[in-house]
C-alpha angles and dihedrals in degrees: 000000000000088000090053093051091048091051092052092050093048091048092056093046094048093044090053092048091046093052091048095049100028087222115159090206092059093040088051089052089049090053088047091054091047088052090047089055091053092043091049090051091051090046091050092051096041094047091046092049094042089057092064113114122249118283137182093283098037103041093169093048131251100284094121089071085072090061091047088055090053091050092052090049090053091050091052090050089055091051091052092045091054093052094047093046092049093048091048092054091049092051092048089055095040112023119211131209116264126195115204121197137153095276098074091050092052091047093051093048090051088048092054092051093049094045092049093054098044092043088056093048094046094047090054092050092045092051092052096046102027086227114172091201094052090044089053091051092048090050090050093055097042089053088047090064090058094045090048090054089048091051090051090051089049091051090054090050092049090049087054089055101262097127095173089066091078099059091037089056088048090055090047091052090050089055090053089050090053093049092051093045092052093050094047093045092048094051093045092049090050089057095044093049093044093243110156131200109261090222089059090054089051090053091051091049092049091048090054096043093052093061114102109243096032107116099177140353106230101181141359125189119175144158131192120230113178108301093344130087116205129187149097133272132197117201136176110228139182113272112271093027097088096104099043101044101066094059091044092051093053091047094049094047092049091050094046097046095034088224138112109265135195112187131167103217120203113196122198114192119226089239093054092049090051091050091052090048091051091052091048093048093047090057088059095052113094110236099024111115096182142325131232141162093051109182127183128195135170134063138279110331097350104081128165118208129200121182140171113231118200114217140169107292092218098062119103123249093256091061091043089053091050091052091047093050093047092051093046091052092051093046091053088057089067109104110259096018114118100167137028131187120188122197112200116219125187113240094237096066107129092227091061092058099046138080122235090258093052091049091048090053091050093050091046092052091048095050103038110094092001113147120218114185090342090308118119113225112234108202110213101174140350132194125184119184129199121268128333076058117234120180126190116190129183121191134182121237132181117271092234096054114117116246092240091057091046090053092051091052094048088050091052091050089051091053091051091053092046091053089057095041112026116200094019123138102243127190121181120194126186134202135178095227139028117269 
């Protein structure tokens, strides 16, 4: 608002001096100040509106209005530049009389002082908020200082009798207008079209890569809106780090860029990536129908993989061994995998054709009423989870039973379950009363 008031005052002073002297340089500066007044008003409105919080129709906020304000300011600069350039050409062809006194010099000195102060204030505000509109205003006024000095030099030359200096300075000022307009328009269009500075993307990538636990940055998409950077990131992380990494990434990027950030971070654990790679590779191995029960152990980049490969039940063991070897070799080519073990399963195993509910019913029927060493197994609870199969069984035993005998019975129950569901992870608990 103070910038707007200053522009209006300077416009009136320069217009008065321009009318008195008939100098194109001063009139051009008056037009420039008039334009600055309009630009400052647009900046005031656009910045004020862009600061509104997000709503149902602008879920990312209203910050792009700031860039629209900068674009309008650039368009107005072009209009002014065209008028000054045209008038300068006319005056070069047909010179006009110019009267130079002390007033235009005083006006231009006052203009320099005012422009220096408001340019400083606007640059500070633009640097804090990353506002394109405020940056455009600051650029206007810093260039105004130079053009005012040029006008003063032109007035001295005219006073010395070089009348062509006035329109030439007018042409020079119009070129400066064009330069400023192009820069402001380019920056505003970058914001409006979501183009982001490649160096900013490099900083984001470095911030992610420097975090312990991040193995690889898979994808970064970002856009800059005012002082905020929005986007999404996909990273490969060490297993067990999936919950900690997203907050750390946002924190590191904000510190590095010194901006507000809002990133959606997708973390893919190294184990999950290896599992997906095993599934993809198995589909490329001739003879493998499907894989299941993929288990990964080890730390960091030294992973061990075990997997069940389903094959045709009618092939001989030599062919089964060839398929197993081929799959193991390919799995060990996955980055970070140092060992692979493939268990070959025939495709007609009952467990491969059943759902977890059907398997649970089969195990329940097998255990209920089953006698082990003249003791009837009482099944208290049973849980069967999807592949890789995990089975939790709880049975009830007499309070007086010795621990050694109880352990033998739980082991027998575990063997029964494993016969039904080979390769499953089975845990059998016992209690002396119902929970």
